[in-house]
N, C-alpha and C positions, 0 to 999 in steps of 0.2 A: 695721631694715636687712635687706634681702633676703639670705638665705643662699645662697652659691654652691654649686653641685653640681660635684664633681670626679669624673670618670670616667677611670680609668686601666686599662690592660690591654695585653697583648702584641699584636704584629702579627697581623692576620687573626682577631682574637677577636670581631669584631662591634661594635666601639666606635661606628662611624658610625651604625648602625641604633639602637643603644641611646641615643645622645645625641639623636637625632631624637625618639625616644619620650619621653625625659625632657623635652626642650624643649617638646614639644606638651602634655605633662601639666602643666608648671609655667609656661606662658606665658613660655618662656625664649628666649634667644639663645645660639648656640653659639660658643665661642672655641676655636681650635685650640691644642692643647698637644702638638704633635708637631714635633720639630725639623726634619724633612725636608719636611713638608707646608706649611711656611711659604714654600718656594721656588717660584717660577714656572717653568713650562716642563716639569714632570714630573708632571702630575696622575695619569697612569695608573700609572706605576712606583711612586709614593709613596702610591697608593690614596686620593687625595683624594676627598671627596664629589662627587657628580655634579650636573648642573644641576637635576635633579628634586629632589635633597636641598636645594639652595640655595633652591629655590622654596617649599619647605614652611615653613622657619623662617629667620630671619636667621643668616648665618654670618660669622665674622670671622677674618681672619688666615690664610686658606688661599690659597696661591699669590700672595702679595703682595710677596715679597722677591726681587729679582733674584739668580739663582744665582752671580753674580760677587761677591756680598757674603758676609761671614762674620758670622753673627749669634750672639752669646753668650747664655748664660742670662740675664745682666743685661739685655741688649737686650729679650729676650722678656718678662721679668718687668715691666719698666717699661711696655712696650706693653700687656701684659695688665691691669695695674692700672688704666691709663687706660680700657680697654674695660669693665672691671668697673664702674667708676664711672659711665660713660656708660649702660650697660645698666640699672643700678640707678636712675639718674635718670629713666629712661623707665618705671620701675615693673615691669621685667621681671627674670627670674632668669638670672644668668650660669651657663651650663653649659660647663665647661671639659673637653675630652676629648682624649686622646692617649696616647702610649706613652713619652714622655720623662720618666723619673722625676725628673731634676734640675729640670725645670720645676715639678713639683708640690712638690718639696722646698723650692724657693725660696719658694713661696707659704706653705707650712704650717710650715716650720721656720726659714726665713731664708736670706738670701744674704749671704755675706761681702762687705764693702764694699771689694773689691780694685779698685784703679785699672785702667784699660784698659792692656793689655799692648802695648808698642810693637813695631813690626815688627822692630827690631834685636834685641830680646831673644828673639823667636821664632826668628829666624835663628841666633842664638848657640846656642840649645838644639838646633836641628836640626843644626848643625855639630858640637856636642858628641856627639850621638847617633851621627852618621855616623863620627866619628873614634874614639870610645871604646866604642861599643856600649851595650847595656843596663846592664852592670856599671858603666861609667863614669858613666852618667846617674844611677844609684842612688847612687853614691859622692858625687856633687855634691849630690844631693837630701838625703842624710843629713847632709852638712856644713851646708847652708843651713837645714834644718828637720828635725832628727832626730825630732821628735814626729810630724809629718805623714808622713814617710817610713816610719816604723815601722808605720803603718796601711795601707800600700799593698802589695798582692801583687807578687811579683817580675815577673810578666809584664805588669803594668798600666803600660805606657809612657806612656799619656795622662796619668794622674794624676801620675806622676813628673815628666813634662815640665812639668806645671802648677806643681808645687812649685818647680822650677828657674826657670821663667819669672818667677814672682812674685818670687823672690829676686833675680834679675838686674835686673828692671825697677824694683823698689821698695827694695831693700836691706833688706826686712823678711821675716820668716818668714810663710808662709801661715797658720799657726796664730794669729799675732797678729791678723790680720784676722778669722779665724773666731771668735775670742773675742768679737768685737763683733756677731755675727750676731743678728738679731731676725726673728721671723716677719713676713711681709708682710701676712698675714691673721690676724686674731684667731681663737681657737679656736671662738668662737660664730658665726663668719662663713662657715663652710664645712662641708660633709658629703662625705666621700669614699667612693666605691664602686670596688672593684677587681674586674676580670673575671679569674677564675682557672679556666680550663677544664681538662678532662683533656688531658694533654700530648700523647699520641699522636693523639687526635682533632684537636687543634690543628695538629700537624705535617701530618696528612693534608690539612687545609684549606689550609695554607700552600702545599703542593705543587700542589694543584688551582688555587689562586688565581693563582699565577704563570703557569700555562699559560693561564688566562683573560685575564690581562694581555697576554700575547703575542698572543692571538687578537684582542684589542681594539686592537692597534697600538702596544704598548709599545716594540717594536724601532725603529719609525719615530720614535717620540718621542725615544728615546735617540740615534738617528742625528742628528736636528736639534740636540740638546743637544751632541753631540760636535763638531758643526760650529762651535761657538763657540770651541773651543780653550781652554777655561778651565783653570786650574791644577788638576791632579788631586788636590791636597791640600785644596781647598775642600770644605766640608761637603756641598754638593749633589752634588759629583763622587763622593762615597762613599756615596750613598743605596743602600739594598739593591737589588741587581739591576743597578745602573748599571755598576760595574767589569767584571763578566763579559760583559755585553752589548757594552760598548765594546771589550773584547778580541776578541769575535766579529767586530765590525765592522772591526777591524784585521787580521782573518785569522788571529788567534792561537788561536782556539777554534772548534769547531763549535758550531752553535746548540744541539744536544743537550747538549754539555758545559757551555756557558754557562748553560743552564737548570738543569742539575743543581747547578752551583756557586751560582747565585742561590738556589735552593731550600734548599741546605745552609746558606748564610749566614743566610737568614731563619729557619730552624729554630734555629740557634745563638743568634741575636739574641733570639728568643722565649724561649728557655731562660734567658738572662740577665735578661730583663724579668720573668719569673716569679719568679726568685730575688730580684730587687730588691723586688718587691711583698711577698713573704713577709718580707723582712728590714726594709724601710723603712716598710711600711704594714700592719702586722699587725692594727691596730684598725679598719681600714676595713671597711665592709659588703662582703659577697662575693656575686658572681654567678658561678655555675659552668657554666651552660648555654651551649652553642654554638648550639643551635637558637634562631632569632630569636624565635619565639613564646614558648617557655619562658623565655627571658631577659627578655622584656618582662613576663611574669607575676612573675618574681623582682624585677624593678625596681619594679613597682607595689607589691609587698608591702613593699619597703624604704621607698618614698616615703610609704606610708600608716602606717608604723610610728612 
């Protein structure tokens, strides 16, 4: 069985170029593992590969989901497994690339078999948070699942909400489902590579890249997106750079202030991604270079090893 190559890294670390090099070296096809790049309509602001990239090797799952939809890790994992099987059946190597750590975690360590959360439970959690604040949310989470709640940092409202949603929707603790978790790929079926560059150099690239996005037309892209009037709580509405640019379009921020906020948010996100890689993927091979040529040499050494 052809082994998958998994390439993870923070935003602006050069994942697209590295995945192309890997796919060309391994007769591979690329599968998107970035939770924002799956959505259509925002190719610039989410830094999706360009037409020239698509022409070089087959790409899958980029810009294929309408932003009015809400895709979960489970949705992605099911679709990814199907693509992996198809690519292997063609005798090619699946190359999965992205910055969403939970996607890779689902493949390599497993996905808890939690049923789909109904809208009423989501609304109930939102009402709880609005009425009682973070302390009230944590209190309910600790009552429904004290084990899971004890692992969540105080400011992590997303994970606390997940604990409460699962409790409301299923009547079971999230840890009950997590105990049944199994990896979706066997240990011998994949090889992981993490891009872990110098942080300050990465921050500089993030700042420069956002300015290039604007020059390429990202503001117009977000203007069209804003015209759809989608729910601001949808995942695509929260893509890096979208909220501050939409605030600018509403007249609430200058373009300079919106740019600074987007750059800041991207730097903070990159910091969280780097922390995730160190904590969750310590045994993966490492690439440290930001320079594309040097990174390709590091990649070649890993693939030959």
